N, C-alpha and C positions, 0 to 999 in steps of 0.2 A: 743682213736679210731678216725678214719677218716671216716665220715659218709656223704654220699650224700643223699639229700632229694628232691623228687619231691613234689609239692604242699606245699612248705615251706612258702608261703604267706598266707595259710589258717589257720583256727582256730587250728587244731591239729598240722599241720606241723610247724607253727610258734612257738607254745608252746614247741614242741619237740626240735626245733633248739635252742631256748633260753636255755632250760634245759641242753642240751649237751654242749653248749658254756660256760655256767656258771660253769660247772664242768671241763673245760679245754680240752674238745674234739674239734676236728676240724670238722666244718660243711661245706659241699659244697652244695650250693643251686642250684638246677637244674631249669633253667629258659628257657622260650620259646622266647628268643631274644638273640642277640649276648652278650656274657659274658663281663661284665664291669671290672671285677677284678679276681684275682686268687681264690676267694671264690665262684665263679659262674661257672656253667657248662651249656653250651647250648645244648638243646635237643628239638626235635619237634615231638610230637605224630604223628605217621604216616610218619615221615621223618627220619632224622638222629640224632644220639647221638654222642656228642664229647667224645668218649671213651678215648681219650688220656688224658683228664683231670680226668678221673676216675681211671687211673692207680694208684695202691697203696692204694686205698680205702679199708676199712675193711668191709663196708656194704653199701647197698642202701635201703632206706625206700621210698616206692612208694605210695604216697597219692594223686596224682593228679586225677582230674575228676570233671565233672559238679556236683553240689549239687543234692542229691537225693530228698531233700525237706526241708521245705514245698514248693512245687511248683505244678502247674497244669500239670499233665502228659498228654500232647497232643501227637499226633503221632510224631510231629516234635521233641518235647522234649525227647521222648523215644529214638528216633534215636540219639539225642545228648548224652544222658546218655550212650548208648551202644558204640558209637564211642569214646567218651572221655575216657572210661574205658578199653574196649577191645582192641581197636587199640593202645592206648597209652601203655598198659601193654605189648602187643605183641611186639611193637617196642623196648621197653626197654629190655625185656627179650632176644630178638634176638640179640640186641647190646651187652649185657653182654656175651651171649653165643659165640659171635664172637671174644671176647677179648682173647689174648694169656694167660693172667692171670687175670680172672675176680674177682671182689670182692666176697669173699666166702659166703656172707650172703645177702639175699634179703628178706625184710619184706614188703609184698605187702598188701595194704589196701583191705578190703572186708567188708561184712555186714551180720548181723544175718538174714537179709531178705532171705537168702538161705533156711531157714527152713519153710517159709510160715507161715500159721496160726497153731500154736501148741496148741491152746486152753489153758487148765490149766496144761498141762503136762510139767514138767521141761525137757529141751532138751539140751543135751551136744553135743559135736562135732561129735559124731557118729550118730546123728539124721538124718533122711532121708531128701532129698531135697523136698521142698514144691512145690506148683503149682503157676503158674502165671508169669507175666512179670519179677518181681523183682527176684524171685527165679531162673529163667532161666538166667537173666542177671548176677547174682552173680556166678552161675556155670560156665558160659562162661568166665567171668572176671578172675576167679581163674585158669581156664584151659589155659588162655593166657600166664601164666608164664612157660609153659612146656619147651620152648627152654632153659631157664636158668637152670631148674632142670636137663634136659638131659645133660647139660654141666658140671654138678657137683656142681652147686650152691645150698646151703641149703636154701629152700624157706619156709617161714611161711606166711599163709594167716590170717591177723588180722581181724576177723569178728567182727566189732564194733557194739555196740548198740547205743542208743541215748546218745550222749555225752553232759553232763551238764556243762555249764560254765557261768560266770558272764556276759560276753558279747559275742555275736555270738552264733550260734547254736540255737536250738529250745527254750531252756529255756531263753537265753539272749534276744531273740525276744519277748517272751511273758511276761517277768518279769514286764515291764511297765504296761501292762494290769492288772496283778495280784495286783500291787501296787495301782491301781485305784479301786480295788474291782470288776474287770470285768473278772477275771479268771473263768474258768468253765470246767467241764469234757467234754470229746468228746464221742458222741454217748451214749451207755449204761454205759460206764465207767468200765465195767467188764473185758475189754481186758487188758492183761498184757503188761507192758512196761519193756523192757530190757534196763537198763540205766547204765551209768558209769560216774563218775566224771572226768573232764578233767585231774586232777592231776593223777588219776589212769590210764587213757588212755595213758598219757605220760610215766608213770611208767611202764606199761605193755609193751609198745613198746621198752623201754630201756631194760627191762628184756629179751625180745625176741632177741634183738641185742647181748646180752651177753650169750645167750643160743642157739647156732646154732644146738644143738641136738634136739630142739623142732621144728619140721617141720610139714607142713600140716596145716589144719585149727585150729585156736585158737580163742575161743570166748572172746572178750574183752568187758565184761559186769560185773557188780557188782554181788556178789553171792546172793543178795536178790532182785529179780525183784518184782515189785508191780503192782497192777491194776491201770488203768488210774484214777479211782475215788480216790484211796488212794494217788496217785501221786499229783493230783490236791489239795486234802486236805492238804498235807504236804507242798506244795509250798505256799498255802494261809496262813498256820500257820507260815511259815518262815517269811513272809512279814507282818504278823499281820493284815490280811484283810480277809473278808468273800469271799467265792467262791461258790455261790449258783446257778450260771447259768449253763446251759448245751447247747452244740452245737449239734443239731440233726444230725443224720447220713446222712439224705438226703441233708442237707445244706452242709455238708462236701463234699459229692460226687459232688454236683453242683459246688462247688468252686474249688475242687482239683482233680476231676476226679479219675483216677486209684490210685493216691497216697493215697486217703482216704481208699480204700478197701484193699490196699496191705501194708500200712504202719501205717497210723493214727488210723484206726479202727480195724486192725488185732491184734490178741492176740499172742504175742511172749514171751514165758517164757524161754529164753535161760539162761544157767548157765555156769560159767567158769571152767568146769571140768579140762581141761588140764593145765590152769594157776595154779590152786590150787595144782594139783598133782605135778607140776614142782617146787612148793615152792614159788610162788609169794604171797606176803602179801599185801592185800588191805589196803590202807590208809583210804578209806571210803567205808566199806562194806555195810552200811545201808543208806537209803535215808535221814533221819533226820540229820545225821552228815554231809553228803555231802552238803545239802542245807544250814545248819548253816554256813559252811565255805564259801560257794559261796555268800550267801546273806549278 
């Protein structure tokens, strides 16, 4: 396949690009500067896309955007999150729609934040939209692909959970603290965490590239979400250190603002119904196995 990737320098995009390249596929990295070689495509969110370089591509994977967290969600950062996702997605979708023969497949990044707080209820892709900034952002982010869909491009929205990796992402950031015995649950610890190992995040994205019949929202999460308390205990067990501390909810809110109430402390028990129905086989369906491989 010939696959173009935005956000190819990030944790997920970089791992996906390496995986595809190692298996003999051609990867075009979409960059926000002049292209330096034939493996790069210049694009500018809110600007133009060098669609001539996309001619003949089989698919585009759109992963670019400012990190959702952990970061303090100030008003300014919320604007950055919206602009980097919605404007960039709209620009790319419109550019694909304007091509005489666009790539037939677009896998566009999204998030399980769409569902808001699901409590203890397992939620598949048919679950309703939640409330709050993040749920609204995800809904608008996904809607921005409309021009490509209307032009006949098959679009999948990859609603990712917390991606676990050895370096980078939330786990990679916190592992040094856990190894010092300073890990701890967040708030009550009863909130569910919808997680996925990086290997399965990449595997699921590649599965979606090969299955253009799977369109619309797809939850990229492991089939066994866990509570934050269980997650904390499993990470501590993996690094053979205690984790008896707890970060109070008020401290999380003071440090991270809206990110605390809509991501870190919210309970999201999303499940990968559509991936499983389509036949995807998880390499790491349970947390202990994923952490053993990562740590």
